[in-house]
Structure formats: structure tokens, C-alpha cells
N, C-alpha and C positions, 0 to 999 in steps of 0.2 A: 876242928870246928865245934867248939864247946857249945855253940848255940843249940844244937840238937842233942848232942851227946849228954848234956846235963838236963835234958828234958825227956827222959825215957818214958815210954808209955806201955803199960802192960796190955796184953790181949784183952779185948772186950771193953777197954776204956774208950771214952769219947776221943775221936781223932780231931785235933785242932784244925781250923781252916787257916789259910794264909792270913786272913784278916785278924784272927785271934793271935797268931804269932807276931804280926806287925804291932798290935797293941801291946802285947806282953813285953816285947823287946824294944819297943819304940824304934823300929827299923823300917826302912822302905820295903816295898814289895820285891824290888830287885835284889836287895840284900838278903832277904829271906830265901828267895829262890836260888841265889848263888850258894848259900849255905846248904840248902837242901839238895841241890843238884850235885854237890861234891861228894855225896854219900849214897850208898845203896839203900833202896827203900824196901823194907820188909813188913808184912803184916802176918802175924803168927796166930794160929788157932790150934789148941791142943786137941788131939784126936787119938784116943787110945794110948798106945805106948810111944807114939811119935806125933809130930806136928806137921801140918801142911804149911808150907811157906809160899806166900804169893809175892813175887817180885814186882812191885808197882812200876818200876822203871820199864819193865818189859810188857806189862799188860795195860797200862794207862787207865786205871780205874778212876771213875769220878768220885774220888775219896771224900771231898769236902761235903760235910753234912751227914755222912754215914757214921754210925756209932760202933759198929762191930763187924767182925768177919761175916757173921750170919747175915747182916743186912747187905753187905757187899755181894755175898753169894746170891742173895735174893734179887739184888739189883740187876745182875747179869743173867737172870732168868734161866737157871739150870745149866749154865755153860761151864760150871766149875770143873767138870770132868775133863774137859779139854785142857784146862790149865794144870790140873793136878799131875797129869802125865809128864809135864815139863818141869815140875818142882821137886826140890829135894826135901828130905826129912831132917829135922833137928830134934834135940832133946825136948821133952814136954816142959811147958811152963817157962821156957826161956823168954826173957823180956824182948819186946820189939826193940831192935837195936837202932835202926835208922828209919827215917820217914821222908818220903818224897811226896810233896803235894803238887797235884796237877790241876789244870783248869777244870772247873766244874763242867760236867757234860762231855768231857773227852770220852770217846767211844773205845771199846776194847778192840782196837785195830789189829792186835796180834792174833786174834781168833779168826781163822780164815772164813768160816761161814758167816760171822758177824759182818765182816767187811763187805762181802758180796750181797748179803741179804738187805743191808741198809739201802744200797743202790737199787737192787731189784725191786724192792718194795715200792719205790717211787717211780721206777720205770713202768711198772704195771699200772700205775695211775696216770700214765701218759706224760710224765715230766720229760722234757727234752734238753734241759740244761742243768748242770751241777757245778756249784762252787764249793770247793773243798778247803775248809778253813785250816790254816797253817799245816798243810798236809805233809810238808817235808819234815815234820817233827815226830812222825809215827813210828820211826825206827830208831831205837836207842843204841848207842855204842857202849863200850865198857865204862866203868866209873872209877878209873884210876885217878891219881892226883893230876890236876890240870896245870901243866907247865907252859901253857901258851902265853903269848904276849898279853892278851886281854885278861886271861885268868878268870873268866866269868862262867865257865862251865858250858859254854855254848857248843863246844865240840862234842859233848856227851849226848846231845839230843837233836842236833841239826844235821840234815842230810846223812842220816845214819847208814850203816852198812847194808841194810836190806831194803832200803826205801825204794829203789828202782824195781827190785823183785816184787815188792808188794803192789806197786802201782801197775806194773805190767800184768800181774795176775788179776788184779781188780778189773782192769780194762778188758782183758781177754774174756773174763767170765761174766761181765755185765755190760757196761755202756758201749764197748767196742762192737757189740753185736748189732747196734742200731746206728747206721751212718748219719742219721739226722740229729743225734745227740752231740752237744758240745760240752766240754768240760774246761774249767779253769781252776788252777790251783794257786792258793795264796801261799807264797814262799817266804818264810821268815829267815832273815840273815843268811840267805843262800848264796851260792856262787853261780857265775855265768856258765861255767863248765857243767854244773849239774843241770842247769836249765836247758842246755842243749838236749839233754836226755828227757827231762820232764815234758818238754813241749816240742820234741823233735818230730818231723814229718813221718818218720818211719820207725820211731823207737817204741811205739805202742803204749804210750802212757797217757798224757793229757793233751787237750787241744791247744792250750795256751797257759801262761803263768802271769800272776801278779807279782811284781818285785818292787821294792821300796827304796832302793838306793838313791834315786833322784829326789826323794822326799825327805832327805836328811841334809839338804844343802843349807838349811838355816839352823842346823845344830852346831855345837862345838865338839867336833869329833863325833862320838856317839851320845853325847850329853844333850838331851832334849830341852831341859828346863833352864834355858839361858836365853838372853836376847842378843842375837848377833845378826848382822846383815846377811841377806841371801848371797851365797857364792854363785853368781850367775855363770862364771866360766866353768865351775865344777858341774853345774846343772847341764850345760851344753855337752861337756865331755861325757858325763854318765849316760845321758840319753843317746848320744851318737854312738858310744861304745856298745851299748846294748842293741841298738838298732842294727849296726853293721855286723856285729859278731853273731847275733841270732840269725841274721839273714845268711851269713856265710855257712852256718851250720844247719840250715834248713829247719830252724825252730821259729816259734811264733810267739810274739809278745801280746799281752793285754796292755793297752796304753790308756793312761788315766792320770788325773790330778787328785780326785776326791774319793773318799769313802767314809765309813762310819767312824774311823779312827783318826782322820786327818782334818785339820782346819779347812775352812772354806777357801778355795783357791784365789778368789778375787781379793779377799782380805790378806791372803798370804803373799801372793806374787803380783797382784794388780792394785787397783784403786777402788775401794768400796764407797767412795764419795764423788769427787770431781769427775773422774774418768771411769765411773762404774760400768757403763755400757761399752765403752771402747776397749777397756782392759778385759772385760768378760769375753768379748768376741775374739780378741787376739789370743787369749789363752786357750779358748776352744779350738781355734784354727790350728794352733801349734800342735795340739794333741791329735786332732781328728784327721790330719793329713799325713801323719806318720805311718810307717809300715806296722801293721798289727790291727787288732780289733779294739776300737775305742769304747770306753765305758762312760756312762753318764750317771752320776749319783744324784739322788733326789734333791731337787732345788737348784742344782748346778745350772740347769737349763734356763732358769729365770734369774740367775745371778744372785742367789742368796748369799749373805755375808755372815761372818762371825757375829754373834749376838751382842758382843761387848758388854757382858754382865758387869755390874758395879759392886756386887757383894758375893761373898763366898756362899751365902745361903742359896744363891741362884744356881750353883753348880750341883751336879749329881754324880758324875763319874768318880769312882773310888780313887783312881790314879790322881786325878786333879785335887781331890780333897786331901789325900795323903801328902802330895807335894806342896800344897799350900802351907802345911805345917812344917814339912821338911825344909822348905826355903826359909821360913822364919827361924828355924833352929840353926840355920847357917848364918844368920845375922841380918837377913833382909827384913824390911818393914812389911806390914800387911799390904800396903799399897804397891810395893815392888813385887810381891808375890802375885798379886792380882794382875799386874801388868803382864807377867809371864804366862799366867793361865789364859789371859785374853788372847794371846798369840798361839799357844800350843795345846790348849785343852781339847780333848776328844769331844767334849760337850759342844764345841763350836759347830760340829756337823750333825748334832743330834736333836736340835730344836725342831718343833713341829713344822711340817710342810706348810708354806704360806700360800693358801689358795685364794683368799680375797682379803678385803679390808674389814671384815666383821670381827667380832670378838674371837680371840685365839686364832686369828688368821683363817677362820673357817675350818680349822682342823677338827675341832670338837666343841660341843656346847657344854661339856663338862670341864673338869680341871685337868689340863695336860700334866704329865709327869715332870715336864720341864717347861720353863717359860719360852714364849716366842721372842724373836728379835724385835726390838722396838720399831724397826723400819718396815714391818709387815704391811702397813697401810699403803706404802709406796711400791715395795717389791713383792709382788704376788702374781699368781697365774692370771687372775682376772685382768689386771692392768696390762700384763704382757700380751694377752690375746687382743687387747684393744689398741696396742701400739704396734703398727706394722714394721717399725724399726727396732723392735725389742730383741733382747738376747735370745728369747725363746724361738722366734722366727728365724734367727740366724742359725741356731742349732738345727732347725729343720732343713735349712739350705745346705749345711754341711753334710747331713745324712743323705740328702738327695745327690750331692756331688759324688759321694762314694758310689752311689748306684749308677750314676751317669758316666763316670770316668774310671775305666778299669785301672788306670795307672795308680789311683789312690788305693785300691784294694789289693793289687797284685805287684805293683812296681818295686824296683829296688830303690835304695836311698843313697844320696850323695850329699854330705855336709857342705855348706857354702859359708863363706865369711867366717871361717873357724876361729880366727884370732880377734874378731870384732867383739868388744866388751859390752856391747849394748843391743846387738841384733842377733836373733836366732833365725837362721835361714838354711834351707836345704832344697835339694832337687829330687825328683822321683822320675823314673824312666820305665816304660813298659811297651815293648813292641812298637817303638817309634813315637809313642805318646809321652810327652815330657811335661812335668809339672815343676813350678818354682814357688816356694812358700817363703814369705818374708814377714818377720814379726819384730817390731820394735818393742823391747821388753820394758821400756822405761817411760815416765811421764813427761818427757821433754822432746822437742824436735831434734832430728838427727839426720845427717846426710850420709848415704852409703853409695858405694860404687861397685856395681856388679862386674863379674869377669867378662860379661858379654851383654849386648843390648837385647831388648825385648820386642824388637820390631815384628818378629814372626810369632809373637805370643798374644794371647787374648787374656785380659783380666777377667777371671770368672767369679771372683769373690773378693770383697774388701769391706772395711768398716768405716771408710771416710768418703766413699765415692770418688776415689782417686784412681785413675787408670794410666799413670805415667808409664812410658815404655823406654825411657832413656837408660843408659848405663848408670847415670847418677840420679838418685831419687831422694828427695827431701821428705823424710818420714815424720808424720805428726805424732804426738804422744800416743803410745800404745797402738800405733797403726799396724794393720796387717793387710797383706796383698797376696792373692793366689793367682798365678798365671798358668796357662796351658797352651801348648802349640797346636793342638787339634781340637 
């Protein structure tokens, strides 16, 4: 890995950020991280006849922006003693051999009292919910050569050897002492088997987990920056596999479509023009009736869409800005690169919340850091509150259904119409209460035949005012129906 070996940095010199390295080598962030992750990361500071070595791979310092060991030591506020005990000594003045750059703001999770004190600090202020960002990356494995199929270094830092020990210890000494606290862990490139432990009922770690496998069904393998059709059958398989197996292992899912890193779901899997309202309600139904705790991301409840920016100057996220250039370096035109950003950019979900039709969608009277979507005069909270058939009121109905019907909160799940290439359907069952959920995932009419009739069921929610109870049902574009027997 000549990328780093030929860029040695002596102790006390300024440490480059990922962005600096990207510019220097004209490489993508992923390329830089792969190169860095394949090597051990050391920062050395001479001290008398020997030197203290800090292994960044083990201690996760927020290296970016710090200029020397002294500043790093200061940044962790006197906790260097804890680290020094686990470090080895080398000859003085030896150059820093390797460097691992981690996300700015990453905490020193390997220091026991830091882990616990972060959570306790907020517990004392009355906080009852904690979301742990990419928490399955806080335990690092060894840094031998990576001979895996992907060869991207992921095995070095994902679901590491001490991760479950760390989470159990953290829970035991902080949030597990308060039964009213819920926790959710964001899990990067994890496995289902690990999530049985992360979110197991009796494993003593977290309440639930965010996983992202179902949000890569419009990628080409793991390649995000392409335009390919959504693989609907893969989406069905992934959601059902996680639902069924997490249930079998007494573990709990966080169920969701949207967050700050994902495109708006109506633009992604629905229709943000002709069937905006219908597809928004269908997608909400599909998620909210699943087994697990549903999450709503800001603006999702009013059907906010991708902003469909027309110029690269409107984008802000560094990943998008970098890939705009990378895609052109691969031979694409500016227009083609913008088309891909329009679909996949994280900025799609980061535009200001659309409150009303005033300037900047009522978000601010100043200048927002990123522009609002042009459709804010139509899609906003004010209009949603005035329209009794709005997506917003539909979300309220879904929330109320979960409170009224125990089968939604506690029931098991059974996939229906598994081989159907257009409809997502499933059943739920709890103490004799049965639920059937039907979702037409496409903008065309389509007839389905259920394995049984619905004469003993009542339609408790729909988006077309259709209450058909026959075995055969002609579904309208993006139609959704929810039936319950009690």
C-alpha cells in the first residue's frame, strides 16, 4: 500500500484529514479508507529514552484536525494514563509508520469510563432514548492482510471480537438500570447473526437495531453510484428474512425507509408526482405494520421528495461532491453524473423541513445551508393539516392502529404471495387476532388472488376507500389495504 507508506509523517507534524488525502491522490473516500484500513495506525511521541505509541485502531481518536500528540492528549482530557498502560515502547524519534484516519468525532470507546460516562451524563439530564451511531464498529480486529472476497478491509473494523462484551458492559453499567430507556444501534455492514445478540430480548445489549440491507436494492452489488431498477423481489426477500429470523431468535428490529443518509422514499420507491399521495401512504403502511418499532424521519410524514437539484452548486454533502467528479473521471458527462446524484445523494434527505409556503418553506428567515425543494409551496405541513386526506393524517392513523391492535405491536409475521413480483403482502397473528396487509408496489392496476377470502375480516385502513373482501382483488396503482379479523 504505497499510498501511505510513501507519505510518512513525523511526530508533531500536522496529520492530514481524509479530505486532504483525497485531494492529494485524487482518490475517492472509499479508496483512501481501504488503503488506510489495511495498515496499523500509530502516533508516536518521544518521551525520555522511549516513546509512547498510541494505536489509533484500538482507541478511535478523532484524529482529523488535530496537529500533534499533545493536542490529542488534551482532547481526551487527561485520560492518557489509561491508554499508556496498554501501549508498548519503541525507540525514540522513529517515524510514524502507518496512519488510520477515522470519522471526526469518534469517541474513545476503548476507555471504559468514557463509554459509561457519555451515557450517564445524558441519563442524569433525563434522556430516555439513545441512538448509537455505527456502534458495531467500536471493536477492531487484527490488521493482517485481507484475503476476503471483497478485500475492502471491512472485516478489520466491523462486528469486532469485543463488540458484544463492550455493549453488555455499557448496558449493565448505564441504561439497563432504567427500564424506561430505549436504545437503538445503527449497524454498518453487519450480519443477522450478530443482530440476534445486539437486539436480543435476553442478551443485555440494545433494544433494537437499524440495518440497511434492504436499502441497497437499487445498487449494483455494493456499488451505489449507478442507475439500476429497484430489485423488488430482493427487497421482499431481505425484509421477510430479517423479520422472520429476528422473530425466531427473540430479537427486535427498527423498521424504516428514511434517514439522513438515504434518499426520500417516495422518490425512491414510489411516485413523487402523479401518485404522490397514494404511494406515500402505501410505503408507510408496508413499514408500520411490520414486526418491530417503526421510525419516521422528518418530512416523511408529509411526503417530502428528493429536491431534484439541477446544479452541482446546490449540493453540499462531500460524498456527493466527490462522486460528481469521480463519475466524470470514469467517462460520464456532467448531466449523467447529476442524474445519479439526483437519485442517490444523501442531500436528498437533508433539505430544510417544509413547514409552509413562505420563503424557505418557513424553515428560516435567514439563508439555509442547503436549498429547499421547489415543491415546498405544495408539499408542506400547513397544507397537510388542511387536507384531511393527507399523508400526514394517514401516518396518524397508522400510529393509532398500533395502539389499538395488539397484533401490530406483538404479533408474529407470515409472508404472503411470496412469488408475486408486484405485491408485498403479509399476515400478522397474536392471540387469535389476525392482520393482513396488502401493498401494490407499482403504478399500475393489478389483480391478486389471496389464499383465502376475507369475509370474516374488516378493512381497517386503506388509501383508496376500497373494502373488497373477495379472494380476488383488483388493486389500483400503489393501493394498500389492511384487514383485521377482530
